Structure formats: C-alpha cells, structure tokens
C-alpha positions as CSV (number, residue, x, y, z in Angstrom):
1,M,83.3,239.3,117.2
2,A,83.2,235.7,117.5
3,S,81.8,234.3,120.5
4,Q,83.8,231.7,123.1
5,A,81.8,228.9,121.5
6,D,82.8,230.0,117.8
7,D,86.3,230.3,119.4
8,D,86.0,226.5,120.8
9,L,84.5,225.1,117.5
10,T,87.2,226.1,115.1
11,A,88.8,223.1,113.5
12,S,93.1,222.3,114.3
13,K,95.2,223.4,111.7
14,T,97.9,220.8,110.8
15,E,101.1,222.7,110.7
16,G,102.7,223.1,107.0
17,Y,99.4,221.8,105.6
18,K,98.0,223.8,102.7
19,A,94.9,222.6,101.0
20,G,95.5,221.6,97.4
21,E,94.2,223.5,94.4
22,K,90.5,223.0,93.7
23,K,89.3,220.9,90.5
24,T,86.2,220.1,89.2
25,V,85.7,216.0,89.1
26,E,86.2,216.1,85.1
27,E,89.8,217.5,86.2
28,Y,90.4,214.9,88.3
29,A,89.2,212.4,86.2
30,K,91.4,213.6,83.1
31,L,94.4,213.8,85.3
32,D,97.2,211.4,84.0
33,Q,94.8,208.7,82.9
34,N,97.8,206.3,82.3
35,D,99.1,206.8,85.9
36,E,98.3,203.5,87.6
37,S,98.8,204.6,90.8
38,L,96.9,207.8,90.3
39,N,93.9,206.1,88.8
40,R,93.9,203.9,92.2
41,W,93.9,207.1,94.0
42,K,90.9,208.8,92.1
43,A,89.0,205.5,92.5
44,S,89.6,205.5,96.3
45,L,88.0,208.9,96.6
46,G,85.4,207.7,94.4
47,I,85.7,209.4,91.2
48,S,84.5,206.9,88.5
49,N,82.7,207.1,85.2
50,S,79.6,206.3,87.0
51,P,76.9,209.7,85.9
52,A,76.6,212.1,88.5
53,L,73.4,212.7,90.2
54,P,71.2,215.2,88.8
55,V,71.5,218.8,91.1
56,D,69.5,221.4,91.2
57,P,71.6,224.6,89.8
58,S,69.9,227.1,92.3
59,D,71.0,225.2,95.1
60,K,74.6,226.2,95.6
61,R,75.5,224.2,99.0
62,R,78.3,221.8,98.3
63,C,77.4,219.2,101.1
64,I,73.9,218.3,102.3
65,I,73.9,216.4,106.1
66,R,70.7,214.5,105.2
67,S,70.3,212.6,108.6
68,L,71.9,212.2,112.1
69,A,71.7,209.0,114.4
70,L,72.7,207.8,117.6
71,E,73.7,204.3,117.7
72,V,74.0,202.2,120.8
73,E,74.9,198.9,121.4
74,G,71.7,196.4,121.4
75,R,69.0,199.3,120.8
76,P,67.3,200.5,117.7
77,D,69.2,203.6,116.2
78,I,67.5,207.0,117.3
79,T,67.8,208.8,113.7
80,I,66.8,212.8,112.8
81,D,66.0,213.4,109.4
82,L,67.3,216.3,108.6
83,T,65.7,217.2,105.7
84,A,62.4,217.4,107.7
85,P,61.1,220.7,108.8
86,G,61.6,221.9,112.2
87,S,64.4,218.7,112.4
88,L,67.0,221.3,114.1
89,E,64.5,222.9,116.4
90,A,63.8,219.2,117.7
91,L,67.4,218.5,118.0
92,R,67.6,221.5,120.2
93,T,64.9,220.9,122.4
94,K,64.2,217.4,122.6
95,P,67.3,215.8,124.4
96,F,68.9,212.1,123.5
97,T,68.9,209.6,126.5
98,I,72.0,207.6,127.0
99,K,72.5,205.1,130.0
100,E,75.6,205.7,131.9
101,G,78.4,203.6,130.7
102,A,76.7,202.7,127.4
103,K,78.8,202.3,124.1
104,F,77.3,204.6,121.6
105,R,78.5,206.2,118.3
106,M,77.0,209.0,116.0
107,K,76.2,208.3,112.4
108,A,75.7,210.7,109.5
109,N,74.7,210.5,106.0
110,F,74.9,213.1,103.5
111,K,75.4,214.0,100.0
112,V,78.0,215.9,97.9
113,Q,77.2,218.0,94.7
114,H,78.8,220.6,92.3
115,D,82.5,219.8,93.4
116,V,84.9,217.3,95.1
117,L,84.3,218.2,98.9
118,S,87.9,218.4,100.6
119,G,88.5,217.6,104.1
120,L,85.1,217.5,105.8
121,K,85.6,217.4,109.2
122,Y,83.2,217.3,112.4
123,L,83.8,219.2,115.3
124,Q,81.9,219.1,118.7
125,L,81.4,220.8,121.7
126,V,79.6,219.7,125.1
127,K,78.9,221.6,128.1
128,R,77.3,220.7,131.5
129,K,76.0,223.7,133.5
130,G,77.8,226.0,131.1
131,I,81.3,224.6,131.9
132,R,83.4,222.7,128.8
133,V,83.6,219.0,129.5
134,S,84.9,218.1,126.2
135,K,85.5,219.1,122.6
136,D,85.9,216.7,119.9
137,E,86.8,216.8,116.1
138,E,86.8,213.9,113.5
139,M,88.2,213.6,110.3
140,I,85.4,212.6,107.8
141,G,87.4,212.7,104.6
142,S,87.3,214.1,101.2
143,Y,84.2,213.1,98.5
144,P,83.3,213.5,95.1
145,P,79.9,214.4,94.0
146,N,77.6,211.7,94.7
147,T,76.5,209.3,91.4
148,E,73.9,207.1,90.6
149,E,76.2,204.2,91.6
150,K,76.9,205.9,94.9
151,P,73.9,208.1,95.7
152,I,74.5,209.0,99.6
153,Y,77.5,208.9,101.7
154,E,77.6,207.5,105.3
155,K,80.0,208.2,108.0
156,K,80.2,206.3,111.4
157,F,82.3,207.9,114.0
158,A,84.6,206.4,116.5
159,Q,82.7,204.7,119.0
160,D,82.5,206.5,122.7
161,E,81.4,205.3,126.3
162,A,79.0,207.4,128.4
163,P,80.6,208.4,131.7
164,S,79.0,206.5,134.5
165,G,78.3,207.3,138.2
166,M,76.2,209.8,140.3
167,V,78.3,212.8,139.6
168,A,78.3,212.0,135.8
169,R,74.4,211.7,135.5
170,G,72.2,214.8,134.5
171,H,71.5,217.2,131.2
172,Y,74.3,218.4,128.8
173,E,74.3,220.7,125.9
174,A,76.3,220.5,122.8
175,I,77.4,222.3,119.7
176,S,78.3,220.6,116.6
177,K,79.5,221.7,112.8
178,F,80.7,219.9,109.8
179,V,83.5,222.4,108.2
180,D,85.7,221.7,105.4
181,D,89.4,222.3,104.6
182,D,88.1,226.0,103.2
183,S,86.6,226.8,106.7
184,Q,83.4,226.6,104.8
185,E,81.0,225.8,107.2
186,H,78.0,223.1,106.0
187,L,75.8,222.5,108.8
188,K,75.7,223.8,112.7
189,F,73.1,223.1,114.9
190,E,72.7,222.5,118.9
191,W,71.6,219.4,120.9
192,S,71.2,218.1,124.1
193,F,71.2,214.8,125.8
194,D,70.6,213.3,129.8
195,I,72.9,210.5,130.8
196,T,70.6,208.6,133.1
197,K,70.9,205.5,135.4
198,E,68.5,203.2,133.3
199,W,67.3,203.6,129.5
200,K,63.9,205.7,129.5
C-alpha cells in the first residue's frame, strides 16, 4: 500500500501524452539520416557520433545522480557527492542552512548510460512540523548516454527564494526523487534545511 508521501511524490501526467516507442541510440542515429530537421532534433538531444563512455555491463542503472548542490547568490556552493559512502544519510541528518529571503537554486550532476533517458523529472515535497508546505516538479529533459565529448550532464533548477519572517524560520523536511517518463525511479532521498535569520 502506498504511503501519503508516495502519493504526494507522483509526477503529474499530461492528458493525451504517450511516451514514444523506445529506440537505442544507434537506431536514433540511423533514423532518416537525410532529413535535415530530424538531424537538428537529434543534435539537440545530444545524439552524436562521439564515442560512448565505457559502461560496466553489470550496472543496469540508466541514470546515475552523481551530485547535488545548493547554489546561493554570493556564497560558495554546498555540494553533496552522492558517489561517496554515507552521502544519502548525511543529506537526511545534516540540514542545509538557508538565510531567510535568500535566492537559491538546486543543481544536479548526472550520468546516463545504456539507452536514451526520456523525460527525466525532479519531484520535491517539503513539510514543516508534518504539514505539507510545498510540492515542486521540474522537468529536466531527455538525454542520450554520455559520450567522451559530454561525460556528465548538469541541470540547474529554477531559482527560488527562501521565505522570510519569524513565522517562516525553522526546520523543514523534504523528500525528493528523480523519475522518468516510464515512472522509473532513479533516486529517492530525504533531506532537511533550516531557514534562519542570518547565515551560520
């Protein structure tokens, strides 16, 4: 049985949208090679003749989120290396500090392997004292497997502004996940942050 948090973290569906037929990168590359507009579309997806990065065949993941960062105007980035042991536990137990009213954004570095990743989205649910205060969904996009030319992808999310005022200050808990058009979950994690009057 799905929990309330799982229900709240379900990606929205566009009525009438149906994910396209799955093709390999090679199939996309060979598709109508003489069609100029289709070739421009394939180039916009990053499908190129650059050699693919070597992949461990025993690692079946299609998308690997390598790091998350909090970018704040005028301050150094706070980056969590998700390839490090214990990083997800650290995210859950060591809150970020954000000064009230500060402008910030999240940034993700990730890798795609094996096949084209279609419709990657970031979902986030924020609660304070057990009550939902926001739910966000951001489309990241579709990506082919990384190549020597493009060994890592980076996505900067929309800028946000921390709430301000005495009522807004305090501790917040969040659950986030990365999911694709096939509803495959690539990473789900808990994290927290504190809104404070001044930077600590």
